[in-house]
C-alpha positions in Angstrom: 36.1 -40.5 -9.7 36.9 -42.8 -12.5 36.4 -46.5 -11.9 35.7 -49.7 -13.9 32.5 -51.7 -13.7 32.1 -55.4 -14.8 28.6 -56.2 -16.4 27.2 -59.4 -15.6 28.5 -60.6 -18.9 31.9 -59.7 -17.9 32.1 -56.4 -20.2 34.5 -53.8 -18.7 32.6 -50.4 -18.5 35.0 -47.4 -17.7 33.0 -44.7 -15.8 34.6 -41.1 -15.9 33.4 -38.2 -13.9 33.9 -36.4 -10.7 34.6 -33.1 -9.1 37.9 -32.6 -10.1 37.2 -32.7 -13.7 36.5 -28.8 -14.3 38.1 -28.3 -17.6 38.7 -29.8 -21.1 42.4 -30.6 -20.1 41.2 -32.3 -16.9 38.9 -34.7 -18.9 41.3 -35.3 -21.7 43.9 -36.2 -18.9 41.5 -38.4 -17.1 40.8 -40.3 -20.3 44.5 -41.1 -20.4 44.7 -42.2 -17.0 41.4 -44.3 -17.1 42.5 -46.3 -20.2 46.4 -46.4 -20.3 48.0 -47.3 -23.7 47.7 -51.1 -24.4 44.3 -51.3 -22.4 42.0 -50.1 -25.1 40.8 -53.2 -26.4 39.7 -54.5 -22.7 37.3 -51.6 -22.8 33.6 -52.6 -23.8 31.9 -49.3 -23.4 32.5 -45.7 -21.7 30.1 -43.9 -19.6 30.9 -40.2 -19.1 29.2 -38.1 -16.4 29.6 -34.4 -16.5 27.0 -33.7 -13.9 29.0 -33.2 -10.8 31.2 -30.6 -11.9 29.1 -28.9 -14.4 31.5 -29.0 -17.1 29.6 -28.1 -20.4 31.6 -28.9 -23.5 31.4 -26.2 -26.2 31.4 -27.5 -29.8 35.1 -26.8 -30.1 35.8 -28.8 -26.8 33.3 -31.5 -27.8 35.5 -32.0 -31.0 38.8 -32.0 -28.9 37.0 -34.8 -26.8 36.2 -36.8 -29.7 39.5 -36.4 -31.1 41.2 -37.6 -28.0 39.0 -40.6 -28.0 39.8 -41.3 -31.6 43.5 -41.2 -30.7 43.3 -43.1 -27.6 41.2 -46.1 -29.2 42.7 -46.0 -32.6 39.2 -45.0 -34.3 37.7 -48.1 -32.6 35.8 -46.3 -29.7 33.5 -48.5 -27.8 29.8 -47.3 -27.1 29.9 -44.1 -25.1 27.0 -42.9 -23.0 27.1 -39.5 -21.8 25.1 -38.0 -18.7 24.4 -34.2 -18.4 22.2 -32.0 -16.6 19.4 -30.2 -18.7 20.3 -27.0 -20.3 23.5 -26.0 -21.9 25.2 -28.9 -20.4 22.9 -31.4 -22.0 23.4 -29.4 -25.2 27.1 -29.4 -25.3 27.1 -33.2 -24.5 24.6 -33.9 -27.3 27.1 -32.1 -29.9 30.0 -34.3 -28.5 27.6 -37.4 -29.1 26.7 -36.2 -32.6 30.4 -35.7 -33.5 31.0 -39.2 -32.4 28.2 -40.6 -34.3 29.4 -38.8 -37.7 32.5 -41.0 -37.1 30.3 -44.2 -37.1 30.5 -44.5 -33.4 27.7 -45.6 -31.0 27.2 -42.5 -28.8 24.2 -41.0 -26.9 23.5 -38.3 -24.3 21.3 -38.8 -21.3 20.0 -37.0 -18.1 20.0 -39.8 -15.9 22.5 -42.5 -15.2 19.8 -45.3 -15.2 18.9 -44.4 -18.9 22.7 -44.4 -19.8 23.3 -47.9 -18.1 19.9 -49.4 -20.0 21.3 -48.0 -23.3 25.0 -49.3 -22.8 23.7 -52.8 -21.8 21.8 -53.1 -24.9 24.8 -51.5 -27.0 27.1 -54.3 -25.2 25.0 -57.2 -26.5 25.3 -55.9 -30.1 28.0 -56.9 -32.4 30.9 -54.6 -32.7 30.5 -51.9 -35.3 33.5 -50.5 -37.5 33.9 -47.0 -38.2 33.4 -45.8 -42.0 36.5 -44.9 -43.8 37.6 -41.3 -43.4 
C-alpha cells in the first residue's frame, strides 16, 4: 500500500510498501506511480517499508533502486527512511541507504517504523542538502 502522509508542518511524506511489491520491478513501478512526473518537488521525504513482503534488495537491486530514485527526482532525492526486518533484509536495505549516502542523499535504515518517523521528522526540519557533483 502506498499513501501520502502530511506532517504537522505540512511536509508531504510518500510511504511505499505492501504485499504486492514482491520484486525489484514491482518496487520501481510503485515509485513511478507514487510520484508521478511533475510531482517530485512536492515530496518532502520518502519512507520505504520492505517488511510486509520480505523483499530484500541485493547489492545490484539496491543500485537499481538508487538509480531509479535519481532519475525520478533528478538527483535531488528527499530524505529516505527504509524499514526492514533483521537479517538479510536489513543488510540489503542498509546497502541501499549506503549507496544513497554516497550520492550525498540523506538515507537511513531502521527496524521499526517509529524510529524511521522520528528520524524523518528531524530531517524535515533541516535545510535541504544538494548532492555533490558527479
